[in-house]
N, C-alpha and C positions, 0 to 999 in steps of 0.2 A: 133397496134403493135403486132407482133407475138413473144411471149415469148417461143421460142422453143429451146433455148440453156440453159445450166446449168452452174452455178458458185457456188463455195464453199466459204461461208463467214466465216471468222475467227472472232468470237465475243469474246471480252474481257470484263469480269465483275470483279469487285473488291469485294472480300469477307472480311469483317472486322475480324481481329484476336482477340486474348485475351488480348494482351498488346499494348503498344504504338508502332506505326509504325510496326505493326504485320499483315499488310494487305497482302492478297494473291490475285494474278491475276489468274483467272480461264479462260482458253480458251475453247471455244466450237466451233464445226464445224457444218454448216448447208448448205445443198444443196438446192438452190432455182432456179426457172426459171428466165431467164434474156433476155434482148434484147440489143445487142451491137450496138453502132453507133459512128461515128467519131465526133471529136471535131471541132468546127469552129475555124477560125483564131483568132477571138476576145476572145473566151473561152480559147484558149491556151495561149495567151498573158496575160489575166487576172489571170489565175491560176498559170502558170509556169514562166511567164516573158520571155519566148522564145518559139520557135516552136520545138516540140518533135514529131518525126514520130511515135513513139510507143504508144502515148497517145490516149485514147478513153474514152467513157462513157458507163456505163451499166444502163439500166432501170430495176428496180426490182419491182415486184408486192408487195405492202404492205409497211410498215414503219419499217426501220431497223436503230437503233440509235447507237449502240455500236460496229459498224464494224470498225476494224482497218486495216485489210488486206483481200485480196481475193486470191483465187486460181482459175485461169481461163486458161483452156487448158494446165494445168500442170505447169504454171508459177505463182509464188507467187509475188504479187504486193501490195504496200502500197496504201491506199486510200488518195488522195490529197484533195478531197472536196466532200461534199454531198449537195443535194438539195431535198426537198420534194415538190411534186406537185400532187394534185388530186389522192391520194392513191398510188402514185408511188414514190419510192426512186430512185434518180439519183445519181450514184457514179462516180466521176471523177478519172480516173486512169492514 
């Protein structure tokens, strides 16, 4: 795979506060290399329950756990699912 494109990951972490229910959500942004590919029909039906023309998956080098959103080609999208395999994180969008 050629990881020649870039994606911005929106990583959310929860910082505990001083009181009860005083937690803060801190967002950080990180640019990482990625490899985009299309979803198969079985993956689309398993994740979304229907066929979506705009859905795809991104392969990222490394393991990323707290990713909630991505910014890819200027579009902000929510992460629908993640899978980890052989040092690569696969994000379904």
